[in-house]
PLY file of the C-alpha trace (Angstrom):
ply
format ascii 1.0
element vertex 75
property float x
property float y
property float z
element edge 74
property int vertex1
property int vertex2
end_header
38.00 90.38 28.74
36.05 93.16 29.94
39.55 94.56 31.30
41.15 94.46 28.00
38.31 95.55 26.16
38.57 98.74 28.49
41.80 98.99 26.90
41.27 99.03 23.51
37.98 99.95 22.79
38.96 103.86 22.36
41.97 102.94 20.02
41.48 104.29 16.59
41.23 101.98 13.64
44.94 101.87 12.73
45.80 101.10 16.18
43.39 98.19 16.31
44.73 96.94 12.97
48.17 96.90 14.13
47.36 95.29 17.74
45.34 92.40 15.86
48.03 91.90 13.63
50.68 91.82 16.36
48.44 89.26 18.41
47.96 87.04 15.10
51.89 86.93 14.64
52.41 85.94 18.08
50.23 82.98 17.67
51.67 81.60 14.25
52.53 77.95 14.38
56.29 77.21 14.28
57.49 74.45 11.89
58.72 71.88 14.22
60.36 68.41 13.80
57.73 65.67 14.78
57.65 63.93 17.78
57.88 60.83 16.04
58.10 59.42 12.52
55.91 56.47 11.25
58.14 53.75 11.28
59.04 52.08 8.17
59.58 48.42 7.49
63.47 48.84 7.73
62.85 49.90 11.18
61.29 46.49 12.42
62.72 43.75 9.51
61.71 41.11 11.63
58.20 42.26 12.26
55.50 39.78 11.65
53.79 40.84 8.51
50.71 38.79 9.28
47.15 40.42 9.70
44.70 39.23 12.67
41.42 39.00 12.32
39.82 40.79 15.35
39.13 37.67 17.38
42.65 36.80 16.92
43.90 40.00 18.24
41.53 39.76 20.97
42.95 36.68 22.07
46.72 37.58 21.63
45.77 40.59 23.68
43.90 38.64 26.40
46.74 36.30 26.69
49.51 38.79 27.06
47.35 40.32 29.98
46.68 37.04 31.51
50.38 36.34 31.33
51.27 39.52 33.05
49.03 39.36 36.13
49.79 35.58 36.48
53.24 36.77 36.63
52.18 39.33 39.41
50.23 36.71 41.33
52.92 34.21 41.64
55.25 36.97 43.04
0 1
1 2
2 3
3 4
4 5
5 6
6 7
7 8
8 9
9 10
10 11
11 12
12 13
13 14
14 15
15 16
16 17
17 18
18 19
19 20
20 21
21 22
22 23
23 24
24 25
25 26
26 27
27 28
28 29
29 30
30 31
31 32
32 33
33 34
34 35
35 36
36 37
37 38
38 39
39 40
40 41
41 42
42 43
43 44
44 45
45 46
46 47
47 48
48 49
49 50
50 51
51 52
52 53
53 54
54 55
55 56
56 57
57 58
58 59
59 60
60 61
61 62
62 63
63 64
64 65
65 66
66 67
67 68
68 69
69 70
70 71
71 72
72 73
73 74
């Protein structure tokens, strides 16, 4: 940082303003397409619309994890 300060400290105000403008322009965000869109219902027509309690969600998750590890241990 001190290296660059030495380079610009003797610039006049107009030059500093021009440099600051160039730096700001160089970091403007680019409008891009999102990496992923939020899925809409039509994307998953067969998805179950049920809502689970935290306890039910935990049981389902643990069931899936147990099935994965049981399959690995069977090999």
